[in-house]
C-alpha positions in Angstrom: 72.3 112.1 98.0 73.2 114.1 94.8 76.6 115.5 93.8 77.0 117.6 90.9 80.3 117.5 88.9 81.3 120.2 86.3 82.7 118.3 83.1 84.1 120.5 80.2 81.5 123.8 81.4 78.6 122.3 82.0 77.1 120.2 84.7 76.3 116.7 84.9 74.8 115.2 88.0 75.6 111.8 89.2 73.0 110.3 92.0 74.9 107.8 94.3 72.9 106.1 96.8 74.3 107.0 100.5 74.0 103.0 101.0 76.4 102.1 98.3 78.6 104.5 99.5 78.7 103.3 103.5 79.5 99.4 101.5 82.0 100.1 99.1 85.0 98.9 100.6 88.4 101.1 101.3 92.2 100.3 101.0 93.9 98.8 103.6 95.2 101.8 106.0 98.2 101.7 108.6 97.4 103.4 111.7 99.6 104.8 114.2 99.6 104.8 117.8 102.4 106.3 120.5 102.8 105.0 123.5 104.1 107.5 125.6 106.2 108.5 128.5 103.5 110.4 130.7 101.9 106.7 130.8 99.5 107.1 127.6 98.6 105.7 124.1 97.4 108.3 121.5 95.1 108.0 120.3 93.8 106.0 123.2 90.4 104.9 120.9 90.9 103.5 117.5 88.6 103.4 114.9 89.7 100.8 111.9 88.5 98.6 109.0 89.1 95.1 108.8 92.7 94.6 106.9 93.9 98.0 108.5 97.0 97.7 110.4 98.2 99.5 113.7 101.1 100.4 114.3 102.4 101.0 118.0 105.8 103.3 118.1 107.2 105.0 121.2 107.5 108.3 121.2 110.2 108.9 124.1 112.4 106.7 126.1 110.7 104.8 128.7 109.9 100.7 128.3 106.4 99.6 127.0 104.6 97.4 125.7 101.5 96.5 123.8 99.0 93.9 125.6 95.3 92.7 124.5 93.7 92.3 127.5 92.3 88.8 126.7 96.2 88.0 125.1 95.2 87.8 121.8 98.2 89.7 120.9 101.7 91.0 122.7 104.5 92.5 122.2 106.1 91.3 124.6 108.5 92.2 127.6 107.9 96.0 128.2 111.0 98.2 126.6 112.5 100.7 125.1 111.9 101.9 121.7 108.2 99.7 120.9 107.5 98.9 117.3 104.4 96.5 117.1 102.0 96.1 114.3 99.2 94.2 113.8 96.5 93.4 111.1 93.2 93.8 112.6 90.0 91.5 112.0 86.3 92.4 113.7 86.2 93.1 117.3 86.2 95.5 120.1 90.4 95.1 121.2 91.0 96.2 124.6 94.7 96.5 125.3 97.4 98.1 127.7 100.8 98.4 128.6 102.5 95.4 131.0 104.5 98.4 132.4 101.8 100.9 133.2 98.3 99.4 132.4 97.1 99.6 136.0 98.6 103.2 136.2 96.3 104.0 133.0 97.9 103.0 130.5 95.2 101.1 128.4 93.5 101.3 124.7 90.4 100.5 122.8 90.8 99.4 118.7 87.4 98.8 118.0 86.7 97.5 114.2 83.3 97.0 112.6 82.3 94.4 109.9 82.5 95.8 106.2 78.6 95.4 104.1 79.8 94.6 100.5 77.2 94.9 98.1 76.4 96.0 94.5 73.8 98.7 93.8 70.3 96.8 94.7 72.2 93.8 95.4 70.7 90.8 97.3 71.8 89.1 99.1 75.3 90.7 100.0 78.5 89.5 101.5 79.4 90.6 105.0 83.3 90.7 105.4 85.1 90.6 109.1 88.2 89.7 108.2 91.7 90.1 105.1 94.5 88.2 104.6 97.2 88.7 106.6 94.9 89.0 110.0 96.6 88.2 112.9 94.5 89.4 115.4 92.3 86.0 116.0 92.0 83.2 113.4 88.0 81.7 113.9 85.4 84.3 114.5 81.4 84.8 116.2 78.8 86.4 114.1 75.9 87.9 114.9 73.2 89.1 112.9 69.9 90.7 113.8 66.7 92.2 111.4 65.3 95.7 112.2 65.4 95.8 115.8 64.8 92.7 116.7 66.5 90.2 118.8 70.3 89.8 118.2 71.2 85.8 116.8 74.0 83.8 115.9 74.5 83.6 112.1 78.1 81.5 112.6 80.0 80.2 115.9 84.1 79.8 115.6 84.1 80.1 111.5 87.0 80.5 109.8 85.7 82.2 106.9 87.0 85.7 106.6 83.5 86.9 105.3 80.5 85.2 104.2 77.4 85.8 101.5 74.7 86.6 104.1 70.7 85.9 102.5 72.6 83.3 100.6 71.3 79.8 101.8 70.0 81.3 104.6 69.8 82.1 108.1 67.2 84.7 106.4 66.1 85.9 102.7 67.1 89.0 102.4 64.2 91.7 101.4 64.5 95.1 100.3 64.0 97.9 102.7 64.8 96.2 105.6 67.8 96.8 107.6 70.1 94.0 108.6 73.1 94.6 111.4 76.0 92.5 112.3 78.8 92.4 115.3 81.6 90.5 115.0 83.9 88.8 117.3 87.5 87.3 116.7 88.9 84.8 118.8 91.9 82.5 119.1 92.1 79.4 121.5 90.8 80.7 124.7 91.6 84.3 123.8 89.0 86.7 122.6 88.0 90.3 121.9 84.9 91.7 122.5 81.8 92.1 120.1 82.5 94.8 117.9 80.4 98.0 117.0 77.7 97.3 115.4 77.5 97.5 111.3 74.0 98.4 109.9 73.1 98.1 106.3 69.5 98.6 104.4 68.7 96.6 102.0 67.5 97.9 98.4 
């Protein structure tokens, strides 16, 4: 992708690799979700990055709560003035209000892992959690090369990121696409696997 920048009356062209832009980490953000008295969460579906926080707050006076379906996080007994925050690791986190979940008050936070790499860097780092994460403390990480089968890379690891292609599981080759999915867990509780994150090695 070519970006033209005007500098001092002249044009300077900066060529930026789209793969590099996609792999550059961004600062952690706090995303807001409203718990509404019409028994909905707004937004109902949220896409975040590892290290981002989600803050749920009541928009009215009703009794509400936030509970991940498998119990990875729980704001407690439903009550007025919901004010609850979690800092996310990678996974798909379906949740509900304990008071109104059976009447449709449900939501999902989806967090794909990140790929961090220098331009033309081989191998590369995959990151699925950050300091302060409190949506799980162990992670299952799987990968695939191109359209091949999914394979386990790490199971029940406590690492928050690892270098892919350094000491395994495969040697990274330029021009190939590598995809990753991650699931967060704590004890018997776990998220679903994250949306897929794909990266083409350059």
